[in-house]
VODREN-210947 format. One record per residue: x, y, z of N, C-alpha, C, CB in turn; residue in three letters. Coordinates in pm, whole numbers, plus 50000, padded with zeros to 5 digits. Glycine has a CB too. Example, Ala and Ser with C-alpha at 12.3 -4.5 7.8 and 13.67 -1.06 7.14 Angstrom:
REM VODREN-210947
513194943150780512304955050780513204967050780511314955350905ALA;512854977550708513674989450714512905000350787514084994050572SER;
This chain:
REM VODREN-210947
500395161349934500145158549801500405142449808501135167649694MET;499225134649755499045120649752500355114749705497865116649662LYS;501255106349797502075096449699502205081649656503075097549729LYS;502505079949555501965069949441502995058349493502155075549252THR;502745046649464503685033449477504775033749340502575017349472SER;505915030349396507055026249315506765012349217508295023549421ILE;505945008749233505274997049117504735003549013504024987249168PHE;503655013449044502995021048975503555029848864502445027049055LEU;504675033648951505575043848859506395035348740506815052448964TRP;507195023948843507515012548715506665008248596507684999748771ILE;505495005748626504475000048540504085014448423502994993948653THR;503905023748477503675036248392504835040948290503425047848490LEU;506115035048353507345040748252507365027348146509175043748350ILE;507105016748184507425009448120506175006948011507924999948199PHE;505055010148041504035014747951504185023747820503255021048028LEU;505315033547889505545043547770506465038947694505945056947802LEU;507345028447762508105025847654507845015547563509175024247692ALA;506665006247591505854996547511505495008147400504424988247601PHE;504565022447435503915027547346505145032947246502895037747405ALA;506165037847305507105043347229507425034547102508255045747312GLY;508035025747156508475012847065507345010646953508624997647164ILE;506165008846999504805006346920504915017646816503305007647020GLY;504805027646867504735038646765505765041146676504545049946822GLY;506815034246718508245037246635508075028246513509785032746726SER;507635014846570507075002046466506475007046361505994991746524TYR;505345016246386504155017646288504505029046183502725021546372MET;505375038046267505995048446170506885041846073506825059446244LEU;507885032746100508615025146041508375018245921508855018646112TRP;506935011845940506575005845834506005012645778506054996445839LEU;504985025345794504655034145674505795039345621503765045245703LYS;506865044245667508275049045603508735034945482509675051045760TYR;508785023545535508885011845470508255012445310508175001445561ILE;506745010745358505615012745273505915023645145504415017945370LYS;505825035245211506145043545109507275043945032506055053445147ALA;508435039245094509745041645032509675028344928511155042045153THR;509065015944949509045007744897508105012144744508674997944996ALA;506895018044759505865020544682506695028644566504625028344762LYS;507555042044605508465046244520509095042344456508985050544544ASN;509905032244496510935022844440510165011144334511755014844577GLN;509355008744363508575002844327508015008744189507825001344427LEU;507265017244174507085026744046507955030543942506795037644082GLU;509195032544036510525036943949510945024743903511795044644030LYS;510885012143971511425000643872510374992743780512144989343960ARG;509134998743799508234995243705508155003843587507044994243762PHE;508215014243592508705024643529509665019443403509425033143634ASP;510735017443481511755013543406511465000843293512785010343507PHE;510814991243364510974975943306509424981243214510914958143458ILE;508694989143215507804988843121508094997642988506634992543186SER;509055005142997509425016542927510605005242843510025032143036GLN;511184999142881512034988542808511344977942705512704980242918SER;509784973742809509224963442724508144968942622508614952642813LEU;507694978742649507114986742550507284990942440506954993842575ILE;508674991042415509604992742251509884976942234511515004242255TRP;510084967142311510704956742261509684947642210511554951042356GLN;508484949942274507454938542235506874936942097506314939842315LEU;506934948142055506614947241892507684941541808506344961541829GLY;508974939941851510134934541744511004921141827511414949741702SER;510094919041928510464904442009510464893041885509084899542148ILE;511704885541897512054877241778511574862341896514114879741701GLN;512114858141984512354847442080511824853342208513904842942089ASN;510524848642239510064852342368510634846042496508744850142368PRO;511014836842474511624827042591512604834642628512154812042554LYS;513444838042529514964846242584514444858542658516154852442441THR;513044864342620512574877742709512384871242828511144886442662LEU;511514858442832511184854942964511914852643073510654846442961PHE;513064846643009514174843543086514774856143163515174837342996LYS;515234867343071515454878943131514524887043214515794885343046GLU;513654884543192512514892743288512204881343419510784896543182LEU;512764869843406512544864043558513804861543641511794849943555GLU;514684872243574515844874243647515834883843724516844875443580LYS;514764895843674514394910643714513394905043824513644922043580LEU;513104892743843511504886643929510124895143858511504892244145ASP;510414892843775508784891043697508864877143618508374905343563PHE;507494871943644507044857643568505594864143492506644841543704ILE;506494861643335504814862943284503674851143316504804863643113PRO;502244857843295501214849843314500664846143174500234856343404ILE;500794836743133500414831843003498754824243020501714820042950THR;498474820743100496804815443110495944825043094496334809343244HIS;495084821942994493924827842969493074833843066493294820242914PRO;492654822543108491854825143263492204832043367491674814843332LYS;493214831443410494184838643507494344853643439495774829843521GLU;494834854043326494814866043291493784874243299495124866243195ILE;492274869843236490934875343238490874877943394489714864943174ILE;490934867743486490384870743647491254879743664490414858843775THR;492594881343678493174897743749493024907543677494684899943780ILE;492394909543567492204920643460490924925143498492254916043300ALA;490204916943531488664918143593488724923843728487854903443606LYS;489154915243848489244922043963490374928344033488824915444033HIS;491564932943984492434937944016492584951844021493104933143965SER;493214962144099492744972744117494034979444036492364975944269LYS;493774993843959494614997343912495245008543959494354997243816ILE;496765005443972497625014344049498105027943997498735007344078ILE;498235024743864499065036143748498755031343603500995036143762LYS;498605038643529498025038643405499105049143336496345043143407ARG;500005044143225500615052943141500395050142987502015052843176THR;500395059642932500115059042765501295063442707498875068842706ARG;501295053942570502685060742477501865058942363504465051842467TYR;502835067542282502195067742124502235052042096503255077841991PRO;502885039142131502755027842062501875019442151504085021842026ILE;501355024842248500415014942335500515019342477500874998642325GLY;500305010942579500165017742761500535006142852498285023042822GLU;500755009542939501085000243040500495007643190502844997443034VAL;499734996143247498914993043355499634986743458497844985143317ILE;499624993343589500204990543689499114985043757500915000643746ILE;499034966843799497594965843882498344959044001496124955343805LEU;497574959444117497164953444245496334942944290496754960844298HIS;496624925744276495764916944322495924911044390495384911244274TYR;495304906644504495714896744619497064899044675495694882244571LYS;497444912844721498834915444738499964912244652499114910544838GLY;499664910344499500744914844452500644920744318501604905544459SER;501884924644289501884934844156501784931644089502564941544111TYR;501224937443947501334931243802501454942243690500004922143770TYR;502184938343612502724949443466501404944843352504884943543374ILE;500924955043338499924950343176500614956643084498144956243151TRP;501104950842982501594963942913501344956542730503694969242974VAL;500824963742661500134967542545501124977242428498824975942604GLN;501434968942348502304978142243502114969542071504344978142310SER;502114972042007501764969741867500814957741861503044967241779TYR;499904961541942498444948441925499214935742032498134939541691GLY;500244936742087500624926142155500324930842315502174922342116ASN;500314919342379499924921742538500474910842603498304922342577MET;501154915542738501934908542808501524915642936503394908242763LEU;501554903943056501254904243185502114898143239500154900143221LEU;502814904543342503984904443427503624904443585504854917043390LEU;503934892743665503554892043777504974893443888502704879243777LYS;505134906243938506104912544037506304899044133505404927844126ASP;507494891444128507584882444296508764884144382507614865144281VAL;509024898944300510234901544431509524905044569511354916244395SER;510494899244661510354896144837510724907144903511334884144903GLN;511184918944831512044932744910511144937045040512164948944790ASN;509834938244988509014947245087508954934945210507234953645015ILE;508494922545172507714916045270508934909945342506544905445212SER;510404910145274511264905445368511884915945501512354900445281LEU;511654930445418512004942145515510764939845640511884959545422GLN;509744938645606508654937545697508954925045795507274935745614ARG;508904914745742509244902745835510524905945930509574888945740THR;511554914845851512724917045937512394924246071513764925145859LEU;511434936646025511564948346138510324939846210511254968346085TYR;509424933646171508474924946242509024918746342507884915546165THR;509734910546310510674899846408511554906446514511774890946315THR;511864920546471512884925646546512104934946662513944933746447ILE;510744937446603510324948046697509394936346820509204962446599PHE;508944926646758508284912346863509504910646995508234892446742ALA;510784911346941511854905747027512034916047117513164901746958VAL;511944926847100512194939847170511304939547277511994952547084MET;509604939947215508434940447299508694925447431506854938447174MET;509284915247395508984905447474510404907447571508684890547389VAL;511544909547520512584913047611512294926547714513824915347520LEU;511504936247638511124946447754509914941747855510654960847684LEU;509154932047839508104924747888508904915948008507334915747765PHE;509804910947952510414903048072511504909848174511124890948011LEU;512204920048107512504930148228511994934448308512774938448217LEU;510294940948263509464945348340509094936548478508434947548256TYR;508894922348405508614910748506509744909048636508614896248415LEU;510744908848585512344906248620512444918248770513664912148445LEU;512244931448699512204940648801511234938148896512044952848754LEU;510094937148882508854936748964509154924549058507424934848871LEU;509844912749033510154902649099511094908149202510634892049015PHE;512044917049151513344919349257512784929449341514894925149187LYS;511674935249322511274946349400510034942149459511144959049322LEU;509904930749456508564919649539509094920449698508584897949472ARG;510654920549743510284920749882510404932149956510924912049945PRO;509774945949864509554956449932507884955650007509844968649826LEU;507354948549911505804951649997505984937550132503884947949849LYS;506874932050109507024921950245507414929550342508094909950240LYS;508234936750338509044942850424507884954950473510564947750348ILE;507194960850369506104969450423504974964150504505514975650320THR;504934951450468503934945650559504374939350716503324934350473LYS;505674937050693506054934850821506654946650895506924924350819GLU;506604959850838506734971450935505514974050963507424983650891LEU;504344974650907503014975650945502644970351102502234967650837HIS;503144952651064503134947451221503714950551337503444937451231LYS;505204956951268506344962151398505734973451488507914969651329PHE;504904984451377504294997851402503244992451510503585006151257SER;502364984151510501274980251593501554970351709500314974651508LYS;503174969051742503894963151862504324948151851502994964351984GLY;504114943751719504484931151708505704930251660503684924251639ASP;506584927151764507894922651741508364912251671508334920951832LEU;507454905451638507914891951574507774891151393506834879251649ASP;508524898451369509114901851200509904892951165509964915351169VAL;509724890951010510274882650954510534889150796509464870150974ASN;511964895950817512364903250707513474896450622512784916350753LEU;513624882350656514474878450566513874878450415514924865650609ASP;514494884050342514004885450173515094883950099513344899950122VAL;515064884049973515814886149873515564893449747516104876449848GLU;516324901449733516344914149593517574921149581515214927649610GLY;517374931849554518754939049531519554941649636518644951349475PHE;520644942749625521804944849726521314956449847523254950649633LYS;520744965649773520444975849873519164973749969520274988549798GLU;518174967449863516924962549969517414951050078515554954949873ILE;518154941350060518634931050150519274939950275519784920550069ASP;520164947350234520364956550324519614964250475520494963350245GLU;518654968050358517864978050469516844967250521516964993650395VAL;516504957150460515854943550543516654937950669515774930350439ALA;518134938350663519024929950728518904940750846520564925950651LYS;519044952150835518814964650920517874965050992518684975150863ALA;516554965550936515214964551005515474954451118513974959550904LEU;515494941251051515634930451110516324932151259516344922251018GLN;517574935951229518624935051357517944944951471520374941251310ASN;517324957651435516734967151487515584958851546516444978351393ALA;514934952751476513434947151563513914938451671512234936851463ALA;514764926951662515714915651725516104925151832517104908651626ASP;516844935851823516974939651943516164948952024517974943051941SER;514874950951981513864958252074513124950952128513054967152024LEU;513024935052072512064924752111513344919552199511244913751979LYS;514474921852240515644917852357515284923852466517154922252331ASN;515344938152451514854948752526513804946252599514584958552458ILE;513124945452510511224945552564511414934052651509674941652421GLN;511564918552612511804908252702512374910052829512494900352647ASN;513364919352799514674921352938513564931053070516654936152859SER;512664941452966512224951453069511034939353123511584969552998ARG;510404932653050508954926753109509454915153194507764920852983LYS;510674907753180511464899353276511304906453407513024897753234LEU;512234919653396512934924653495511254931453598514324937753418LEU;510434936353562509004944253593508304931853673507974950153433LEU;508604919653604507464909253646508524903653789506974894253492ARG;509654903353755510194900353880510164910754024511524897753841ASN;510034921453950510504931754066508874930154137511124951453999ILE;507734929154047506334927254101505884914254182505474927853986MET;506564904154135506684891654215507614892554350507284880754118HIS;508394901554313509174900454489508484911454539511144903254518GLU;508034919454527507164928754631505774923854699506764941754553LEU;505104915354589503834913454644503714902654771502974909154528LYS;504834894354775505284886354904505484895354992506514877854898THR;506324906955011506454911055174505214924255186508424918155221PRO;504794926255078503314935555087502074925755149502764941254907ILE;502064915655091501274904355179501474902055306501434892455138ALA;502694899355313502774895055485502744905855570504124887555532LYS;503084921055480503064929455583501454933655601504084941455555GLY;500754930855530499284932255512498634926155653498744923655369ARG;499204913155646498574902155752499224910855882499234882355731ILE;500594913855892500864918556003500004930456069502064921455988GLN;499794936555957499394951255976498034945456068499064962055808ALA;497164939356039495684929956064495774929856210495594911955994GLU;497294925156257497304922456420497664934456512498394911256456MET;497904947556445498194956056520496684955656667498424970256409VAL;496794960756751495904965456843495464977256845496264963956943GLU;496064987856818495774998456770495015003656678496435001156754ASP;493805006556642492985007956533493355018456447491715009556571GLU;494105029956488494175040656424495855039456345493845053256536LYS;496365030256419497515022356351497555015156252497975015256412GLN;496225005956303496314996656216495355002656085495864982656287LYS;494575009756070493935013255952495065021555883492525021255976ARG;496115026355967496855033955842498045022855788497675050555900ARG;498235015555844498825005155810498854997955717498725000155864LEU;497414995455713496444987255613496334995855478494804985155683VAL;496195009255521495775017855361497485017955297494915040155390GLN;498435017555375499675019355331500135008055258500505022355432ILE;499624993155272499894982755210498454980655112500304971155319PHE;497674985755117497014985455012497404996954867495694987055074GLU;497615007754931498165018554852499435010954736498865030854974LYS;500485005054859501234994154749500884987554666501744985754783LEU;499814979554683499514968954630498994974154492498604961054716ASN;498214984354529497604993254416498304998054319497055003754457SER;499575005154377500615008454265501234993354198501985018654341LEU;501244985154250501574973754168501054968054040501454965554236ILE;499654970754075498294966053990498994977153871496254970354076ASN;498894991753911499075000753806500234996353694499415014153872GLU;501394995053758502484988953738502304978453574502734980353889LEU;501324967853643500894952753557499954962753441499634936953678ALA;499294974353513498554980953371499194985953282497714991153384ALA;500234993153340501104997453257501694988353158501975002653325LEU;502124980353196502754967653134501804962953016502934955153250GLU;500614962453056499844957152948499784967052842498484953152990ALA;499374975952894499264989252797500644990252680499295004752912VAL;501664992352755502954995952655503204982952575504475000552743ASN;502914969652598503134955852563501724957052431502934942652727SER;500964965552431499694963752367499034951552342499764968652263LYS;499114946952468498424933052519496854935252452498404931252721ILE;496414926552387494914926052333494254925852496494454909552215ARG;493224935852507492414932852653491584921352658491434944352694PRO;491084914852766490294906852752488674913152772490764896652839ASN;487934913352667486854922852662485414915352689486904930152518ILE;484794920352742483284913852799482324919952847483324905652895GLU;481084916852787480234926052854479924928253006479194923852803PRO;480494942553037480144947853186478824958453225481474955853231ILE;478344959253339477754966353343478764981153372476784961153422PRO;477974992253403478975005253381479125007953536478245020353279LEU;477965003853617478135006753756479044998253831476925006353817LYS;479184986153783480364974753816481594980053826480534963853711ASP;481714984853733483214991253682483585004553775483124997053501LEU;482205011053786482895020753875482865014854036482085035953860VAL;481925007454086482295004454205483644994354200481074998954273ASP;484064987554134485334981854149486494993554147485524971054033GLU;486405004454036487385015354049487265019754194487125027453944ALA;486425021154248486575029254421486765016854497484945039354498ILE;486585004354463486994994154591488574993954564486194975954585HIS;489084995154437490834997854423491525006754497491265002654296ILE;490885015854492491005030854523490915034954703489615038554433GLY;490445025154732489755027054870489635037454924490205021254960MET;488335045254818487755059154826486755057654940487035064454683PHE;486505069355007485545071855133484405074955033485985085555260ASP;483155067155042482335070554932481485085954999481215055554888ARG;482265085855088481485100255128482145111355066481465103655290GLN;483045110255003483585123054934483375122254773485235124954968GLU;482445111954728482135107454621480625114154592482285092454628LEU;479725117354500478565119554464478285110054366478375131954429THR;477555101454327477285090754239475785092754167477385077154325ILE;475905099554059474515102953993474255092653897474435117153919ILE;473715085553899473235070453805472055077153681472135055353941GLN;472585082653578471355084753491471055071353392471605098653396LYS;471995064853374471745051353281472955039953352472105055353079ALA;472555027553330473665019753354473715009853236473595012853493ASN;474535014153154474985008652957475524995453026476665020652826PRO;475634985052954476714973752989477364975752844476064955753031THR;478954978152861479564980152810480434967752743479874988152871ILE;481214969052656482404956752629483604964952665482564949652452GLN;484434957652778485734961752837486214950052911485644974552930ALA;487534955252926488294947153013488444950753160489544946352959ASP;487584939953247487174946153351488494952453458486224935853415TYR;489454951653462490344952153561491174965353480491194936453595LYS;491214960753373492194977053292490984991153295492724973053050LEU;490074989053258489145000853269488565002553403488024999853172LEU;488644995953513488704999353665489555008053693488994989153749ALA;490845002553674491945013553668491925023853650492665013053605ILE;491485024553518491425034053445490535045853510491015029153324ALA;489295041553551488495051953651488765055153761487415049353679ILE;489505042953808490215048853959490845059453935491295039954037LYS;491575061053817493115069553824491765083253804494865065653650ASN;491085085453733489975097053735489455103253871488715091553668LEU;489385091653910488435097554081489525101254161487395083554193ILE;490695093854165491875096154256492405112254188493185081354241ASP;492445114554062492795126054010492135137654047492755124953892ASN;490645135254048490065145554090489655147954213489275146754031ALA;490085140054299489925138154428491125150254494490175120954463LEU;492175146354418493675147354487493815167254445495265132854377LYS;492745171954344493095184554248491935194054284493125180954069HIS;490975186854389489595195354431489885199154586487975185054415SER;489705212054565490065221554718489015217754821489925240554700PRO;487585209154779486835203654896486855186954883485215209954895SER;488035183254835488525164854827487135159654808489375155954996ALA;486455164554682485215158954663484835158554463484075169954771HIS;484375147754445484395146154311482915138754262485745137654277ALA;482495140754153481125135254115481345127653998480005145954089THR;480915112254019480535106453906479215105453828480835096653926ILE;479175105553694477695107253663477785094053545477175125753596ILE;477065086753533477065074353443475835083053361476675056253525LEU;475985079753208475085083453111475025073953013475335095453058TYR;474205069852928473685056152825475085055752748472035059452694PRO;476105067852726476695067352636478265071752656475955073752554ASP;478505073352792479445081952877479505079052987479255094152884ARG;481125083153046481065082953179481915096253215481585069053239LEU;481265102453320481815117553333482185120953489480575129053278GLU;483555124553509483835125453641483935144053655485355115353678ILE;483435148553788483755161753785484445165253907482625169753763GLN;485125174353906485575179854068485555199754026487875171354130ASN;485895200554112485915217654124487385218354152484845226154262GLN;488165226954068489635233854103489685245654008491065223254074GLY;490895246554003491895258453882492035254953741493615259953919GLU;492185262953713491915254553501493035252553501491415264553322ALA;493855241653419495045236953369495655249253289494805223953282LEU;497095247553379498105256753322498395255353180499325255253390GLU;498495243653107498935237152988497885228552942500185229653007ARG;497925228352790497115219952747497035204252802497355220852624PRO;495805200252772495505186552835496265174152775493975183752821ILE;496925178252622497605167552585499345164352668497625170252423GLN;499665179552762500635175752831500585166552940501065184952865GLU;499585168753020499065159053127498825143453092497735164553173TYR;498965140352953498645128652917499745120752898497905128952818LEU;500935127052895502825123652896502905113352997504055138452955GLN;503745101852969503905096453096505105104253192504225081153070ALA;505015097853345505945101653409505535121453433507385095953317PHE;504465121953403504195139953434503665141453559503045148453330TYR;504325150353642504125154253790503895169653803505455149953879LYS;503225172653874503245186453941503775189454074502035190753950LYS;504895197454058505475199054211505785185554279504365206854309GLY;505615188254403506025176654474504855163754494506495182354613ASN;504155161154388502885154554395503475135954422501865158554225GLN;503015132354492503585115254471502695108254378503555105254621SER;503655092654381503455086054274504065089254150502335085854260GLY;503935081954083504845080653943504565090053801504635064853893PHE;503335098353838502985103953717502575098553603503765109453685GLY;501685088553599501285077153512499825075253533502085063753544LEU;499185085253614497955082753616496845086153474497655089853734GLY;497075098253437496465104853298496695095253183497215119853256LEU;498335093353184498985084553061498145070953055500775080553088TYR;498005063753195497675049853202496115050453184498185042653343LEU;495175059653179493855066153150493765064153029493655080053179VAL;494635075952955494585079152814494395063852749496035087952760ASP;495745057052759496335044752669495025032652668498015037352755ASN;494495032252800493355022852844491915023952768493105025552995ILE;491775038452769490845037352678490945038852568490105042352694VAL;492295043152523492465041652367492375022352326494315050052322LYS;492915016552371492725001152363491154997952364493494993452498LEU;490515001652412488934998752414488225009252291488235002852591HIS;488865013852248488465021352132487375034452130487945011152051HIS;487675037852265486955049352313487925060352342486135046052437CYS;487035072052366487785083852391487835090752505487505091752318THR;488875098552522488635109152656488925120452626489405107152782LEU;487845127152722487895141652641487775151752790486235144252501THR;488225163152783488245171652906487625187752849490025172252974HIS;486715189252959486295203552955486285209153086484955205452895ARG;486755221553117486595232753210485235241753184487895241853197TYR;484445241753322483515250653256483785268353334481745243053286ASP;482475275853301482555286953354482405283753506481595296153295GLU;481885274653562482115275153731482925271353790481405270253802GLU;484085266253716485275264653741485685248353779485515274653844GLY;484775239253705484755224953726485335218553597483275219753759TYR;486125207753653486695199753553485955189653494487745194453597HIS;485815186653370484925173253341485785164453243483345176853265HIS;486095155353329486795142453238485765133953165487655131253337PHE;485565130353075484485122353032485485110252891482975135752961ILE;484805098052984485205087152910484095083752782485365075053016ILE;483855085852660483075086252559483015066052474483885100952457ASN;481685062452520482075047652490481795046152324481025035752590PHE;
């Protein structure tokens, strides 16, 4: 199931709230309009019935007009205005009586009462503001609620904004960058989570720095005695002993280089990428592994130039060759260079477990020598180069370890 963002959910919730308030406002306006219309008709009917009987017997129009003004009705006396209203207004209701008729008109947003009785005519304009006041009041309340809701939405997004920064910093952290900055301000719970993550990142950074310092000191301290021992080995007169001692010191130096490669892989240091012919990498791997070329068969079907870190990828190829020779009954391996891959073959028994288990760090079978980092280093160095390592075992009993470029 695809996960959605909390910011999207909050936006949807507030949109529903806006829609709900807006819908309620529209329904309420319709209700007010319908109620006001009903009240208006009742009011007009009452005034009309009173006027139609009084209009014929009125003695003092001024007194009547004053009474009508108290009821929010103003008489229209100007002939031109009367004609304009009568000609262009909309008839809302017409009521006929034995002595005359009453017509309710609507013109330019206002309501009028046209009363005819005993040959007399009177046009009254309704100046009451009840409907307008109610509409203005509810519109103001609606506008205030919408503004407050929108401000609440912005405030909530602002307070949750640190989550985006935490996510961004954690992405950096997952890629090996421990220099994260989680100093954020938001809700109390977000601050506590950020501080806990910052403390964890700082602790891991201190541990990693201590490990790097220890490993580098160990490698530095070992290189000097190994170099001196290598020089002393060259002075041995017995060639057999001399060759054996040189191989021992070269092996120790190779192990130190592997530890350095392991440090580079674990630290996720960006490799020093440069264009290198594949054949040069194979030659370097053979050199640092001190392999006897008689134990190797090299088939060069192509010699592509690839983008690689010379030392790191050479160590990976060296480990694959070393692994092939160790597990081959004939102590022989075949190296084949293709345009898009490097393949190393050796005869041997099928793997007892899935290949992924052999790619784990410190995996060793039986009493094998070394740290058990061979294939682990190969896999991680290959991944640093954005390549893939695959394995295949054929029917003829041969292992095929392939680096796909």
